[in-house]
C-alpha positions in Angstrom: 0.0 0.0 0.0 1.4 3.5 -0.9 1.1 6.6 1.3 2.5 10.1 0.9 3.6 12.2 4.0 4.3 15.9 3.8 4.3 16.9 7.4 4.7 15.0 10.8 4.2 15.8 14.4 5.6 13.7 17.3 6.7 14.0 20.9 10.4 13.7 21.9 10.9 11.0 24.4 13.9 12.8 26.0 12.5 16.4 26.4 8.7 15.5 26.4 8.2 18.4 23.9 6.2 18.6 20.7 8.4 18.5 17.6 7.2 19.6 14.2 9.2 18.4 11.2 8.6 19.2 7.6 9.6 16.3 5.3 9.9 15.9 1.6 7.2 13.5 0.1 8.3 10.0 0.7 6.8 6.6 -0.1 6.9 3.6 2.2 5.2 0.3 2.9 4.1 -0.5 6.5 1.9 -3.2 8.0 0.7 -0.7 10.5 -0.3 1.7 7.7 -2.1 -1.0 5.9 -4.1 -1.8 9.0 -4.9 1.9 9.5 -6.1 2.3 5.9 -8.3 -0.8 6.3 -9.9 0.7 9.4 -10.5 3.9 7.4 -12.1 2.0 4.6 -14.4 0.1 7.1 -15.3 3.3 8.8 -16.2 4.8 5.4 -18.2 1.7 4.6 -20.2 2.0 7.8 -20.9 5.6 7.0 -22.1 4.7 3.5 -24.3 1.9 4.9 -25.6 4.3 7.6 -26.4 7.0 5.0 -28.3 4.3 3.0 -30.3 3.2 6.0 -30.9 6.8 7.4 -34.6 7.6 7.4 -35.7 4.0 6.8 -38.0 2.6 9.4 -36.5 0.0 11.7 -38.4 0.4 14.9 -41.8 1.4 16.2 -42.6 2.2 19.8 -45.4 -0.4 20.2 -43.8 -2.6 22.9 -46.1 -1.5 25.7 -49.3 -1.0 23.7 -52.3 -3.2 24.2 -54.2 -1.6 21.3 -53.5 0.8 18.4 -55.7 3.2 16.5 -55.2 5.6 13.6 -56.5 9.1 14.0 -57.1 10.9 10.7 -57.4 14.6 9.9 -57.7 15.8 6.3 -54.7 14.2 4.4 -52.8 13.4 7.6 -52.9 10.4 10.0 -51.3 9.6 13.4 -50.9 6.2 14.9 -51.6 6.1 18.6 -50.8 3.4 21.2 -53.0 2.7 24.2 -51.2 1.2 27.2 -52.3 0.2 30.7 -51.4 2.5 33.6 -51.6 1.7 37.4 -54.9 2.8 38.9 -56.1 3.2 42.5 -59.7 3.1 41.4 -61.9 0.1 40.8 -61.0 -2.6 38.3 -63.8 -1.1 36.1 -61.6 2.0 35.6 -60.0 1.8 32.2 -56.5 2.8 33.5 -55.5 3.7 29.9 -52.9 6.1 28.6 -52.5 7.1 25.0 -49.3 8.1 23.3 -48.2 8.9 19.7 -46.2 6.0 18.3 -42.7 7.0 17.2 -40.8 5.7 14.2 -37.0 5.4 14.3 -34.3 4.4 11.9 -31.3 1.9 12.5 -29.5 4.6 14.4 -32.4 5.3 16.7 -33.1 8.6 15.1 -36.7 9.7 15.0 -38.4 9.6 11.5 -41.0 12.3 10.8 -43.6 12.7 8.1 -44.7 9.0 8.0 -48.4 8.6 7.4 -49.9 5.3 8.8 -52.6 3.8 6.6 -53.4 0.3 8.0 -52.4 -2.0 10.8 -53.4 -5.6 11.7 -52.4 -7.9 14.6 -50.8 -11.1 13.4 -49.9 -12.7 16.7 -46.2 -12.0 17.4 -46.2 -9.5 14.6 -48.1 -6.5 13.2 -48.8 -6.0 9.5 -48.3 -2.3 8.9 -49.0 -0.2 5.8 -47.9 3.4 5.3 -49.3 5.8 2.7 -47.1 7.8 0.3 -48.4 10.6 -1.9 -52.0 9.4 -1.7 -51.3 5.8 -2.5 -50.1 2.7 -0.6 -46.4 2.9 0.2 -44.1 0.8 2.3 -45.5 -2.3 3.9 -43.8 -3.8 7.1 -43.9 -6.8 9.4 -43.3 -5.4 12.9 -42.3 -7.6 15.8 -44.5 -6.8 18.8 -42.0 -7.8 21.5 -39.5 -5.1 20.6 -41.0 -3.0 17.7 -38.4 -4.2 15.2 -39.7 -3.4 11.7 -38.9 -5.5 8.6 -39.9 -4.1 5.2 -41.6 -6.6 2.9 -39.7 -6.6 -0.4 -41.6 -5.3 -3.4 -41.8 -8.7 -5.1 -43.5 -10.2 -2.0 -46.1 -7.4 -1.3 -49.4 -9.1 -0.4 -52.1 -9.1 -3.0 -55.8 -8.6 -2.5 -57.0 -11.7 -4.4 -60.6 -12.9 -4.7 -62.3 -14.4 -1.7 -63.1 -18.1 -2.1 -66.4 -18.6 -0.2 -65.9 -22.3 0.4 -62.5 -21.9 2.1 -62.3 -20.4 5.6 -61.1 -16.8 5.5 -59.9 -15.7 9.0 -60.0 -12.0 7.9 -63.6 -12.1 6.9 -64.4 -13.9 10.1 -62.6 -11.1 12.0 -64.7 -8.4 10.3 -67.9 -10.2 11.2 -67.1 -9.9 14.9 -66.6 -6.2 14.7 -70.0 -4.4 15.0 -69.9 -1.1 13.0 -66.4 -1.8 11.9 -64.6 0.8 9.8 -64.3 -0.7 6.4 -61.0 -1.2 4.7 -60.3 -3.3 1.6 -57.2 -4.7 3.3 -59.5 -6.4 5.8 -60.2 -8.9 3.1 -56.5 -9.8 2.8 -56.1 -13.3 4.3 -52.9 -13.7 6.4 -52.7 -16.7 8.7 -49.9 -18.3 10.7 -48.9 -21.8 11.8 -47.4 -22.9 15.2 -43.9 -21.8 14.2 -45.1 -18.3 13.5 -44.7 -18.6 9.7 -47.1 -16.3 7.9 -49.0 -17.2 4.8 -50.5 -14.9 2.1 -50.7 -14.4 -1.6 -48.6 -12.1 -3.8 -48.7 -11.4 -7.5 -45.6 -12.6 -9.4 -45.5 -12.2 -13.3 -43.7 -14.8 -15.3 -42.1 -14.9 -18.8 -45.4 -16.0 -20.4 -46.9 -12.6 -19.5 -49.3 -14.2 -16.9 -49.4 -12.7 -13.4 -50.8 -15.4 -11.0 -51.4 -14.9 -7.3 -48.7 -17.1 -5.6 -49.1 -18.4 -2.1 -46.0 -17.6 0.0 -44.7 -18.6 3.3 -42.9 -15.8 5.2 -40.6 -17.4 7.9 -39.0 -15.3 10.6 -35.2 -15.6 11.0 -32.9 -14.3 13.7 -32.6 -10.5 13.7 -36.3 -9.9 12.9 -36.2 -10.4 9.2 -38.0 -12.9 7.0 -37.4 -15.4 4.2 -40.1 -15.9 1.5 -40.9 -19.3 -0.1 -43.5 -19.9 -2.8 -45.8 -22.8 -2.1 -48.4 -23.0 -4.8 -47.8 -24.7 -8.1 -46.3 -22.6 -10.8 -48.7 -20.7 -13.1 -51.7 -21.5 -10.7 -53.6 -18.5 -9.3 -54.5 -19.1 -5.7 -58.0 -18.1 -4.8 -58.5 -18.7 -1.1 -56.5 -20.9 1.3 -56.3 -22.3 4.8 -53.3 -23.6 6.8 -53.2 -26.1 9.7 -50.9 -25.8 12.7 -48.2 -27.9 11.1 -48.0 -25.8 7.9 -49.9 -28.0 5.6 -52.0 -26.0 3.1 -55.1 -26.3 1.0 -55.8 -23.6 -1.6 -58.4 -23.0 -4.2 -57.7 -22.2 -7.9 -59.2 -19.2 -9.6 -62.6 -20.1 -11.0 -63.6 -22.2 -8.0 -63.7 -25.5 -9.6 -60.5 -27.0 -8.2 -58.4 -27.2 -5.0 -54.9 -28.5 -4.3 -53.1 -29.4 -1.1 -49.5 -28.7 -0.3 -47.6 -30.6 2.5 -45.6 -28.6 5.0 -42.4 -29.7 3.2 -43.7 -28.0 0.0 -44.8 -31.3 -1.8 -48.0 -30.5 -3.8 -50.9 -33.0 -4.0 -53.1 -33.9 -6.9 -56.0 -31.6 -7.9 -59.3 -31.9 -5.9 -62.6 -31.1 -7.6 -65.0 -28.9 -5.7 -67.9 -30.6 -7.7 -67.7 -34.2 -8.8 -70.0 -35.1 -11.7 -70.9 -38.3 -13.5 -70.4 -38.9 -17.2 -74.0 -37.8 -17.6 -73.0 -34.5 -15.8 -75.1 -35.3 -12.7 -73.4 -34.0 -9.5 -72.1 -36.8 -7.2 -70.9 -34.4 -4.5 -70.3 -30.7 -3.7 -67.7 -29.3 -1.4 -69.5 -26.7 0.9 -66.7 -25.5 3.1 -63.1 -26.2 4.1 -61.4 -25.2 7.3 -58.3 -25.9 9.5 -59.0 -28.0 12.6 -57.0 -29.5 15.5 -56.3 -32.6 13.5 -55.6 -31.0 10.1 -57.7 -29.7 7.3 -61.4 -30.7 7.2 -64.4 -30.0 5.0 -68.2 -30.5 4.8 -69.5 -32.1 1.7 -73.0 -32.8 0.3 -73.4 -36.1 -1.5 -76.2 -36.5 -3.9 -75.9 -40.3 -4.4 -73.6 -43.2 -4.9 -71.5 -43.4 -8.1 -69.8 -46.6 -9.3 -66.6 -45.6 -11.1 -66.3 -49.0 -12.9 -69.9 -49.3 -14.1 -70.6 -45.5 -14.4 -73.7 -46.1 -12.4 -75.2 -43.3 -10.4 -77.8 -44.0 -7.6 -79.2 -40.8 -6.3 -80.3 -40.3 -2.7 -83.8 -39.2 -1.8 -82.2 -36.2 0.0 -78.6 -35.0 -0.1 -76.4 -36.4 2.7 -73.9 -34.3 4.5 -70.5 -35.7 5.5 -67.6 -34.5 7.6 -64.4 -35.0 5.7 -60.7 -35.1 6.5 -57.8 -34.3 4.1 -55.6 -37.4 3.9 -52.9 -38.1 1.3 -54.0 -35.1 -0.7 -57.7 -36.0 -1.0 -60.8 -35.7 1.2 -62.2 -38.8 2.8 -65.5 -39.3 4.7 -65.3 -39.5 8.5 -68.9 -39.2 9.6 -72.3 -38.3 8.4 -74.0 -35.1 9.9 -77.8 -35.0 10.2 -78.3 -31.3 11.0 -81.0 -29.6 8.8 -79.2 -27.6 6.2 -81.0 -25.1 4.0 -78.4 -22.6 2.7 -77.0 -22.3 6.3 -73.7 -24.2 5.8 -70.6 -23.0 7.6 -69.1 -19.8 6.3 -66.3 -17.5 7.3 -68.8 -15.4 9.2 -70.4 -18.1 11.4 -67.3 -20.4 12.1 -65.1 -19.3 15.0 -61.8 -20.4 16.6 -62.4 -20.5 20.3 -59.9 -21.8 22.9 -58.3 -24.1 20.3 -61.7 -25.4 19.1 -63.6 -24.8 15.9 -67.2 -23.8 16.7 -69.9 -23.5 14.0 -73.0 -21.5 15.0 -75.7 -23.3 13.1 -79.1 -21.5 12.8 -82.2 -23.1 11.5 -85.9 -22.5 12.0 -85.3 -20.1 14.9 -83.0 -22.6 16.7 -79.2 -22.1 17.3 -76.9 -25.0 17.7 -73.2 -24.8 18.5 -71.5 -27.5 16.5 -67.9 -28.5 17.4 -66.0 -29.2 14.2 -62.6 -29.4 15.8 -62.1 -33.1 14.9 -64.0 -36.3 14.2 -63.8 -37.4 17.8 -64.8 -34.1 19.3 -67.8 -33.5 17.1 -70.9 -32.4 19.1 -74.1 -30.5 18.7 -75.2 -28.3 21.6 -78.4 -26.2 21.6 -77.9 -22.5 22.5 -80.5 -19.7 23.1 -78.5 -17.0 21.3 -76.4 -16.9 18.1 -72.9 -16.0 19.2 -71.3 -13.3 17.1 -68.1 -12.3 18.9 -65.0 -14.0 20.4 -63.0 -12.2 23.2 -60.0 -13.6 24.9 -60.9 -17.2 23.8 -64.4 -17.0 24.9 -67.6 -16.8 22.8 -70.2 -14.0 23.3 -73.3 -12.5 21.8 -73.2 -8.7 21.6 -76.4 -6.7 20.9 -75.2 -3.4 19.4 -78.6 -1.8 19.8 -78.9 -2.3 23.6 -75.2 -2.5 24.3 -75.7 -5.8 26.0 -73.0 -8.5 26.2 -73.7 -12.1 27.0 -71.1 -14.8 27.6 -71.8 -18.2 25.9 -70.5 -21.5 27.3 -69.4 -23.5 24.3 -69.5 -26.8 26.4 -73.1 -26.8 27.4 -74.7 -23.8 25.5 -75.7 -21.9 28.6 -75.4 -18.1 28.8 -74.4 -15.5 31.3 -75.3 -11.8 31.1 -72.2 -9.7 31.5 -73.7 -6.2 31.2 -76.3 -4.1 29.7 -75.2 -0.5 29.5 -77.4 2.6 29.8 -77.4 4.4 26.6 -79.1 7.5 28.1 -75.6 8.7 29.1 -74.9 9.2 25.4 -77.4 11.9 24.9 -75.9 14.6 22.8 -73.6 12.1 21.0 -74.1 10.1 17.8 -72.4 6.7 17.9 -70.4 6.3 14.7 -68.5 3.1 15.5 -68.4 0.5 18.2 -64.6 -0.1 18.1 -64.0 -2.6 20.8 -66.0 -4.7 23.2 -64.7 -6.4 26.4 -66.2 -7.6 29.8 -65.2 -4.2 31.2 -67.1 -2.2 28.7 -67.1 -0.8 25.2 -64.9 1.6 23.2 -66.9 4.0 21.0 -66.2 6.5 18.3 -68.8 9.2 18.6 -69.6 12.6 17.3 -70.5 15.3 19.8 -73.5 17.1 18.4 -72.6 20.5 19.9 -69.4 20.9 18.0 -69.3 17.9 15.6 -65.9 16.7 17.2 -65.1 13.1 16.8 -64.5 11.5 20.3 -62.9 8.3 21.3 -64.6 7.3 24.5 -64.7 4.4 26.8 -68.0 3.4 28.6 -67.4 1.0 31.5 -69.8 -1.5 33.2 -70.7 1.2 35.8 -71.9 3.4 32.9 -69.0 5.8 33.5 -67.9 7.6 30.3 -64.3 8.6 29.8 -63.3 10.7 26.8 -59.9 9.3 25.7 -59.3 11.5 22.6 -60.9 14.5 21.1 -60.2 14.5 17.3 -61.3 17.9 16.1 -62.2 17.9 12.4 -61.2 14.2 12.0 -62.0 10.7 13.1 -60.6 7.2 13.6 -59.9 5.1 10.5 -58.8 1.9 12.3 -58.7 0.4 15.8 -57.2 -2.9 16.7 -56.5 -4.7 19.9 -53.1 -6.5 20.4 -54.1 -9.9 21.9 
């Protein structure tokens, strides 16, 4: 390595004085010089990397939040966290404190001017979208434990594909349990996880043929808070709805709704599965009504119209269709038991099937009678009468909430009995117009209301003692989204 020196300064060991010496330019090779130059290069590289990362989101202050909401005003939006605070009052007191969520880069410097657009709880992570110049901008997965933000690469940005009505969609189910929920098209995006915290969703990937199918991806967390992305669906097939069991086995529908396909957790695809099986004479043999993920894998409910002999091509119709509980085995569905419930366009759907305390509960309604049906597995199947049609799950318990009377009723999924939790007095809301019921719990409800005197949007909590606390006054704006962080 070559260096040039023109002036040196050193200290005399004998006199302990500073000596300056001007020298003619010289050239020399030195191991020490090489090491120094290497350190300079590394320092420069760190500076370059730092400059590249400066201003990029790496952390959000959401570690203490138990819920989040986006307050909007004109073209601006602010993300707020709600955290618990110690309280000397009764347990009915909300004990809540709101704070503006901060965004920081890799060096811990605060980032300003970020506009939050959408947020969803994914268990250990948040799905976070920011808006840029009036359109969807950066999308992140944020670890809830420490707020570490990982940007989803552009080629893996989730896509809003068509909703397949015969395959359980957790997102649609989530919407159905939000009375007066604030609509967002991103609520229809299906993102699910398995026991290893892998996330599953679809993204558009265009290929050389010019086609742009919706590909099913598995996003797997790796040390450091980042993710790896792996395609699971068969190349060129467009995924239209999917469900995943705890082990990571997948079943997805194909665009058009006529076929389904399973993929093992190791990525091995199965054969195509018809949603409607027909005879050579085009008479339907069976129809798949609904598919969901259970404790023992992926299950389905089928309607069989008769018996069909594949060898003789003979079809013997039943007097009435028969309903069968099916289990996915070796890439195809097999019968496990017949179900004799009366079905008349009231099959399981993404709005009446719920995951409760590790169980799959279907709220069957027919002729004024509600029945809680356990579809968790073949062995646990049961039918339990219930006086109300449950419409909400809170902290792994099932409830019925009447949004008109503000009444919450707990439902026991084991025996179908009910317990009144509260009925709030709405007279305390005179002078306010309820725009949104944002959250419901056993301690009360969270409301988005307009105060008639000045038209301000108020975020307010009403507890079981009918005490009203105004948490946020949003003058000239409102709340575009609220989510609890379970």
